[in-house]
C-alpha positions, 0 to 999 in steps of 0.5 A, a space after each residue: 854112153 856113146 854119142 850118136 854124133 861126134 861133130 856138128 858144123 863148127 863142133 867136135 866132141 872128144 873124150 869124155 864128152 863122145 864117149 864114156 868107158 868103164 874105168 876098169 883099165 884106165 882106157 878113157 884118158 887113152 881114148 881121149 888122147 887118141 880123139 884129139 891126135 885124129 882131130 888135130 891130123 884131120 884139121 891140119 890136113 883140112 887146112 893144107 887143102 884150104 878147107 874150112 876146119 868148121 865145115 861138117 864135112 871136114 869134121 865128119 873125117 875125125 868122126 869117122 876115124 874115131 867112132 869105130 874105134 871108141 866103141 870097140 874098146 868101149 864094148 871090150 871094156 864093158 864085156 871085161 867088166 861083165 866077165 870079172 864082176 860076176 862069180 857064176 862057176 861057167 863064167 868063172 871057168 871061161 874067164 879062166 881059160 880066156 885069160 891063160 889063152 891070152 897069156 900064151 898068145 905071144 904076137 897077139 898078146 903084144 898087138 893087144 897091149 900096143 893097142 890099149 897103150 895107144 902105140 
């Protein structure tokens, strides 16, 4: 599940309140930490410019920063779950080929790991 809106005036949803993710790769808490980090950054910036933290326009910046990333990770984990929970021979072959390609991806593999770890 993914909330259609993360914010209303005076309210911001973070972590599992805004989005749920399959526990397959343990990404739920990482996404929650990223949400909190983004919200703190947006609120601190608003404060430095004298903006009300509770205004919809300020909180909407948090939503804009986090929604696409959360949706992408959620969709990726759903795809992994579907791919790894199915033993159809063609899917198993594609899965194995994908794992071999990922193992040899070098820089892309490191970037994906950094992203998954929130670094």
